[in-house]
N, C-alpha and C positions, 0 to 999 in steps of 0.2 A: 165397713169401718169398725163396727162393734166387734166383729170377729177378730180383727187385728188388735183392737184395744183389749179384748179378753185374753188373747195370747200374750200380750205384753205384760199385763198384770200377773198372769200365771208365771211368766218367766221371771218377773221380779221376785215373786214369792219363792220360786224354786231357788234362785240365786241366794236369797237371804237365808233359806233353810240350809243350803250347802255351806255357806259361810258360818252359820251357827254350829254345824256339825264339825267343821274344821277347827273352830275355836274350842269346842268341847274336847276334841281329840287332843289338841295342843295342851290344854289344861291337864288332861288325864296323863299324858306322857311326861309332863313336868312333875 
């Protein structure tokens, strides 16, 4: 269970990081 929980938390951080990059790119393009 801890392995799945760790993978889930890592996935959430990865998604948030990707969203942050997309937002930053959008601001730069604008």
